[in-house]
C-alpha positions in Angstrom: 0.0 0.3 0.0 1.6 3.2 -1.1 1.4 6.6 0.6 -1.8 8.7 0.3 -5.3 7.8 0.4 -6.2 4.5 -0.8 -9.7 3.2 -1.3 -10.9 -0.4 -1.5 -14.4 -0.7 -2.7 -16.1 -4.2 -1.6 -19.6 -5.8 -1.0 -20.5 -8.7 1.1 -23.6 -10.8 1.6 -25.7 -11.3 5.0 -25.7 -15.1 5.5 -29.2 -16.7 4.7 -29.5 -17.7 8.0 -32.5 -17.2 10.9 -30.9 -14.6 12.7 -32.7 -12.1 14.9 -32.8 -8.3 14.4 -30.6 -6.0 15.9 -31.9 -5.1 19.5 -30.9 -3.4 22.8 -32.6 -4.4 25.9 -32.4 -3.8 29.9 -29.4 -6.4 30.5 -28.3 -7.4 27.0 -28.2 -6.3 23.0 -27.8 -7.9 19.7 -25.7 -6.1 17.3 -24.1 -6.7 14.2 -20.9 -4.8 13.0 -18.2 -4.9 10.0 -14.7 -4.8 11.0 -11.6 -3.9 9.2 -7.8 -5.1 10.4 -4.9 -3.2 9.0 -1.4 -4.9 9.5 1.6 -2.4 9.2 4.0 -4.8 11.2 4.3 -7.5 13.4 3.9 -5.4 16.5 1.8 -2.6 14.8 -2.0 -3.9 13.9 -4.9 -1.0 13.4 -8.4 -2.2 13.8 -11.7 -0.5 13.5 -15.5 -1.6 13.1 -18.7 0.0 12.5 -22.1 -1.3 13.8 -24.6 -2.3 11.0 -28.1 -2.2 12.0 -29.8 -5.6 10.6 -33.4 -6.3 10.3 -34.7 -10.1 9.9 -36.3 -11.1 6.7 -38.3 -13.6 8.9 -41.8 -12.6 9.4 -42.3 -15.1 11.9 -39.2 -15.0 14.3 -39.4 -18.0 16.4 -37.4 -20.9 17.5 -39.6 -23.9 15.7 -42.6 -24.4 13.5 -44.4 -25.4 16.5 -43.9 -22.0 18.0 -44.4 -20.2 14.8 -48.2 -21.3 14.6 -48.9 -20.4 18.2 -52.5 -21.4 18.3 -53.1 -19.2 15.7 -52.2 -15.6 15.3 -55.6 -14.7 13.9 -57.5 -16.3 16.5 -60.0 -14.6 18.8 -58.6 -14.7 22.5 -60.8 -14.7 25.7 -60.5 -15.1 29.5 -62.5 -14.7 32.6 -61.8 -13.9 36.0 -64.2 -13.9 39.1 -62.9 -12.1 42.2 -64.5 -11.8 45.6 -64.1 -8.6 47.5 -65.3 -8.4 51.1 -68.2 -6.4 49.5 -69.4 -8.8 46.8 -68.3 -10.6 43.6 -66.7 -8.7 40.5 -66.5 -10.8 37.2 -64.4 -9.5 34.2 -64.4 -11.2 30.9 -61.5 -9.9 28.2 -61.6 -10.8 24.7 -59.2 -9.7 21.9 -59.6 -9.9 18.2 -56.5 -11.9 17.6 -53.2 -12.7 19.0 -50.8 -11.4 15.9 -50.2 -7.7 15.1 -48.1 -5.8 13.1 -46.4 -3.0 14.2 -48.7 0.4 14.0 -51.6 -2.0 13.4 -54.8 -1.7 15.5 -57.0 -4.4 17.4 -60.0 -4.0 19.5 -60.2 -5.3 23.1 -63.4 -5.9 24.2 -64.2 -6.0 28.1 -67.4 -6.9 29.9 -67.7 -6.2 33.9 -70.3 -7.2 36.1 -69.7 -5.6 39.4 -72.0 -7.2 42.1 -70.0 -5.4 44.8 -70.6 -2.2 46.9 -67.6 -0.4 45.3 -67.0 1.1 42.0 -64.5 -0.3 39.7 -62.2 0.9 36.9 -60.5 -1.0 34.0 -57.2 -0.2 33.0 -55.4 -1.5 29.7 -51.6 -2.5 29.1 -49.4 -3.7 26.9 -46.7 -5.7 29.2 -43.4 -6.3 27.9 -41.2 -9.2 28.9 -37.4 -9.4 28.5 -35.6 -12.5 29.1 -31.9 -12.8 29.3 -29.7 -15.9 29.9 -26.3 -16.4 30.1 -23.8 -18.6 31.9 -26.9 -20.4 34.0 -27.7 -17.0 35.1 -31.5 -15.9 33.8 -32.6 -12.2 34.3 -35.9 -11.1 33.5 -36.8 -7.6 32.8 -40.7 -6.4 32.8 -42.6 -3.3 31.9 -46.2 -2.0 31.6 -47.2 0.1 28.6 -50.5 1.8 29.6 -52.6 2.6 26.6 -56.0 3.4 27.9 -58.4 3.8 30.9 -62.1 2.5 30.8 -65.0 4.7 32.6 -65.8 3.7 36.2 -68.3 0.9 36.6 -70.5 1.7 39.7 -71.4 -0.8 42.4 -74.4 -3.1 41.5 -74.0 -2.6 37.8 -72.3 -4.0 34.7 -70.7 -2.3 31.8 -69.2 -3.5 28.2 -66.5 -1.5 26.4 -64.3 -1.7 23.7 -60.8 -0.4 23.9 -58.6 0.2 20.7 -55.1 -1.0 20.9 -52.4 0.5 18.4 -49.0 -1.0 18.5 -46.3 1.7 18.2 -44.3 1.3 15.1 -41.0 1.6 17.0 -42.0 -1.2 19.2 -39.6 -4.3 18.7 -41.3 -7.4 17.3 -41.6 -10.7 19.4 -38.6 -12.8 18.8 -37.9 -16.4 20.1 -34.7 -17.3 17.6 -31.8 -16.2 19.8 -30.4 -18.6 22.4 -29.6 -15.9 24.7 -32.5 -13.8 25.0 -36.1 -13.6 24.0 -39.1 -10.8 24.0 -42.5 -11.6 24.7 -45.7 -9.1 24.8 -49.2 -9.6 26.7 -52.1 -7.9 26.8 -53.1 -6.8 30.2 -56.6 -5.7 31.6 -56.7 -4.6 35.4 -59.8 -3.5 37.7 -58.8 -0.8 39.7 -60.7 -1.4 43.0 -60.3 0.8 46.2 -58.5 -0.5 48.9 -58.1 -4.1 47.1 -55.4 -5.5 45.3 -56.2 -5.1 41.4 -57.4 -8.1 39.6 -56.0 -9.0 36.3 -56.2 -10.6 33.4 -53.4 -11.3 30.8 -53.9 -12.3 27.0 -50.9 -13.5 24.9 -49.8 -11.1 22.4 -47.4 -11.6 19.4 -46.1 -8.5 17.7 -45.0 -9.1 14.2 -42.6 -7.0 12.0 -44.7 -4.2 9.9 -44.6 -3.7 6.3 -41.6 -1.1 5.8 -42.7 2.4 4.4 -42.1 3.4 0.8 -39.2 5.9 0.5 -40.3 9.4 -0.3 -38.3 10.6 -3.5 -37.1 14.1 -2.7 -38.4 16.6 -5.4 -36.0 17.7 -8.1 -34.6 21.1 -7.9 -34.7 23.1 -11.3 -31.3 24.6 -11.6 -31.0 27.8 -13.9 -27.6 28.7 -15.8 -27.1 32.2 -16.5 -24.3 33.3 -19.3 -21.7 34.9 -17.7 -20.8 38.3 -19.9 -17.4 38.2 -21.8 
């Protein structure tokens, strides 16, 4: 290599394997990088690297076909919980239109509350995120709840039915299980806020899929005018 600026154009192909997308979580991250090494002498070696954001091509990033099917991503999900407070019984039924949603997609969550107690109750809606990290026989779990809505209060000795629309934020990372050291899961959680009583909750499985990429907007062409200079 002679003195001066030396440029080496090159290209490379991403391996055609089931690899998870780039991801940064609470206790770990998945990164891809391109490394370059320049050997000047036996003792003098220059190294550099640059991170490459990678998005998996797999529409269902699960570890096996059985997990990929997961009871049917388009099937309706439903669960019922009956709780007994000191003042009476409260029954809550939660139904979601389906289990799988793409980033940016919307879905209705239907709730029925039968309040036979002497206290009013208030339903709240969450998306629960669960990050699991495993390394050297050590397991760490990080969870967080994302509030996406609060329903109207259901008075004592009454019933109520309501529907809340869940919109998956486009920036929320999709579900994945195809990494041996970490995985990302989601749930829909509906709680009943009862005064002086521990909140009752129902959780339904939720799989967030990779959304369709938005088409790139072409930049408007600018007109350039040339004026003839005198002389």
